[in-house]
C-alpha positions in Angstrom: 133.5 -120.5 19.5 131.9 -120.7 16.1 128.2 -120.3 15.5 126.3 -122.3 13.0 123.0 -121.4 11.3 122.8 -123.6 8.3 120.6 -123.3 5.3 119.5 -126.4 3.4 121.5 -126.8 0.2 119.6 -127.1 -3.1 121.1 -130.4 -4.1 119.7 -132.4 -7.1 118.7 -136.0 -6.7 120.8 -137.9 -9.2 120.8 -141.7 -9.0 123.8 -142.8 -10.9 126.2 -143.4 -8.0 129.0 -144.3 -10.4 129.3 -140.8 -11.7 130.8 -138.2 -9.3 128.4 -135.5 -10.4 125.3 -137.6 -9.7 126.7 -139.0 -6.5 127.6 -135.7 -5.0 124.3 -134.0 -5.9 122.5 -137.0 -4.4 123.9 -136.3 -0.9 121.3 -137.3 1.7 120.4 -135.2 4.7 122.5 -137.2 7.1 125.6 -136.9 4.8 125.1 -133.1 4.5 124.7 -132.8 8.2 128.0 -134.6 8.7 129.7 -132.2 6.3 128.1 -129.2 8.0 129.4 -130.4 11.4 132.9 -130.8 9.9 132.8 -127.3 8.6 131.5 -126.0 11.9 134.3 -127.7 13.8 136.9 -126.3 11.3 135.4 -122.8 11.7 135.7 -123.0 15.5 139.3 -124.0 15.3 140.1 -121.2 12.8 138.3 -118.6 14.9 140.4 -119.5 17.9 143.6 -119.3 15.9 142.7 -116.0 14.2 141.7 -114.5 17.5 145.0 -115.4 19.1 147.0 -114.0 16.1 145.0 -110.7 15.8 144.4 -109.9 19.5 140.7 -109.5 18.6 137.7 -111.7 19.3 136.7 -113.2 16.0 133.6 -115.4 15.6 133.1 -117.5 12.5 129.8 -118.9 11.5 129.1 -121.2 8.5 125.8 -119.9 7.1 125.6 -122.2 4.0 127.3 -125.3 2.5 126.5 -126.3 -1.0 127.5 -128.4 -4.0 128.0 -126.0 -6.9 129.3 -126.0 -10.5 132.1 -123.7 -11.6 129.6 -121.6 -13.5 127.5 -121.0 -10.4 130.3 -119.9 -8.1 131.2 -116.4 -9.2 127.6 -115.2 -8.5 127.9 -116.5 -5.0 131.1 -114.6 -4.4 129.6 -111.2 -5.4 126.6 -109.9 -7.3 128.9 -108.4 -9.9 132.2 -109.4 -11.4 134.9 -107.9 -9.3 138.5 -108.8 -8.2 138.9 -111.4 -5.5 141.8 -112.7 -3.6 142.2 -116.5 -3.5 144.5 -118.6 -1.4 145.2 -121.9 -3.2 146.7 -124.9 -1.6 147.3 -128.5 -2.8 145.8 -131.2 -0.7 148.2 -134.1 -0.2 148.2 -137.3 1.8 145.5 -139.9 1.6 143.3 -137.6 -0.5 144.6 -135.3 -3.2 143.1 -132.2 -4.8 143.1 -128.5 -4.1 141.5 -126.1 -1.7 140.6 -122.6 -2.6 139.8 -119.8 -0.1 138.2 -116.9 -1.9 137.6 -113.4 -0.4 136.1 -110.3 -2.1 138.7 -107.6 -2.3 137.3 -105.3 0.5 137.2 -108.3 2.8 140.7 -109.3 2.1 142.1 -105.8 2.8 140.3 -105.7 6.2 141.7 -109.2 7.0 145.2 -108.1 6.2 144.8 -105.1 8.5 143.6 -107.4 11.3 146.5 -109.8 10.8 149.0 -106.9 10.8 147.1 -105.1 13.6 146.7 -102.0 11.6 143.9 -99.4 11.8 140.9 -99.7 9.5 141.5 -98.2 6.1 145.3 -98.2 6.5 145.8 -100.9 3.8 144.9 -99.6 0.4 147.1 -101.9 -1.8 148.6 -105.3 -1.8 152.2 -105.0 -0.7 154.4 -107.9 0.3 153.3 -107.5 3.9 149.6 -107.7 3.0 150.2 -110.7 0.7 152.0 -112.5 3.4 149.3 -111.8 6.0 146.6 -113.1 3.6 148.6 -116.3 2.9 148.8 -116.9 6.6 145.1 -116.3 7.0 144.5 -118.9 4.2 146.9 -121.3 5.9 145.0 -121.0 9.1 141.5 -121.3 7.7 142.2 -124.0 5.1 144.3 -125.9 7.5 141.5 -125.9 10.1 138.9 -127.1 7.6 141.3 -129.8 6.3 142.1 -131.0 9.8 138.4 -131.3 10.7 137.8 -133.3 7.5 140.9 -135.4 8.2 139.6 -136.3 11.7 136.1 -137.1 10.3 137.4 -139.3 7.6 140.2 -140.9 9.6 142.7 -140.0 6.9 145.9 -138.0 6.7 145.5 -134.7 4.8 148.4 -132.4 4.4 148.3 -128.9 3.0 151.0 -127.5 0.7 152.4 -124.0 1.1 149.8 -121.4 0.1 149.7 -119.5 -3.2 147.9 -116.1 -3.4 146.1 -115.2 -6.6 144.4 -111.8 -7.2 142.2 -111.6 -10.2 138.6 -111.6 -11.4 136.6 -114.4 -9.9 136.0 -116.2 -13.2 139.7 -116.1 -14.0 140.7 -117.5 -10.6 138.3 -120.4 -10.9 139.2 -121.1 -14.5 142.9 -121.3 -13.5 142.2 -123.6 -10.6 140.0 -125.9 -12.6 142.0 -125.7 -15.8 145.2 -126.8 -14.2 143.7 -129.5 -12.0 140.5 -130.4 -13.8 138.3 -132.0 -11.1 134.6 -132.6 -11.8 133.4 -129.0 -12.6 129.9 -129.9 -11.2 131.0 -131.2 -7.8 132.7 -128.4 -5.9 132.0 -128.3 -2.2 131.5 -124.6 -1.2 131.5 -123.5 2.4 130.5 -119.9 2.9 131.9 -118.5 6.1 131.1 -115.2 7.9 133.6 -113.6 10.2 132.3 -111.3 12.9 134.6 -109.0 15.0 132.9 -108.8 18.4 134.5 -105.4 19.3 133.1 -103.7 16.2 130.3 -106.0 14.9 132.1 -105.9 11.6 131.0 -108.8 9.3 133.3 -110.2 6.7 132.7 -113.3 4.5 134.7 -115.7 2.5 134.3 -119.0 0.7 136.2 -122.3 1.2 136.2 -124.5 -1.9 137.2 -128.2 -1.8 138.3 -129.5 -5.2 139.2 -133.2 -4.8 140.5 -135.1 -7.7 138.1 -137.8 -9.1 139.7 -140.7 -7.3 139.7 -138.8 -4.0 136.1 -137.8 -4.5 135.1 -141.4 -4.7 137.0 -142.2 -1.5 135.1 -139.3 0.2 131.8 -140.6 -1.1 132.5 -144.1 0.2 133.4 -142.6 3.6 130.0 -141.0 3.6 128.5 -144.4 2.7 127.4 -143.3 -0.8 129.1 -146.1 -2.7 
């Protein structure tokens, strides 16, 4: 079962509810609490699925949820620019957009070992097997978060097959935003920490939700921000 020790997000208090940037950054405490609970439920489902697939007891806690701009995100992923692995999925159904699951490279290699049930340190490069394992991890995690959001909003959300991108964090984000172009100041970022009970090893990743402008407004209305 997932743990949850949330920090308050530093969210600006815009007042123009007609503009996605202002509306998202004006999220009130009750709306943020709802989104935190959605993330926590998704993390719990993902932890259960990953534990079953890896044969290890995996705990997932969601230490922070924030609204960030594209310029702010790389610094959250790591203190210095370094390669990351990102699993990208299209969000289809009643809401459209993209989800991006971002892992620092050391984390993603350990996750691949877990999924493949290999010893620590045995995976040193991204072969087809590692790539497939990480895509499946992204499928599980992103799907769990999307299902929780779907239940909360009462809407049908369907994930596309996952695409794996390995590059510098700024390049990954530029590609995701450049091709889809949602509001660059309204990215919902969920930081998740994975703990292996047997080894107390901690790994972390970031789930990004990039709704298109129309879907963002639907989400805001569902949160009673219209």
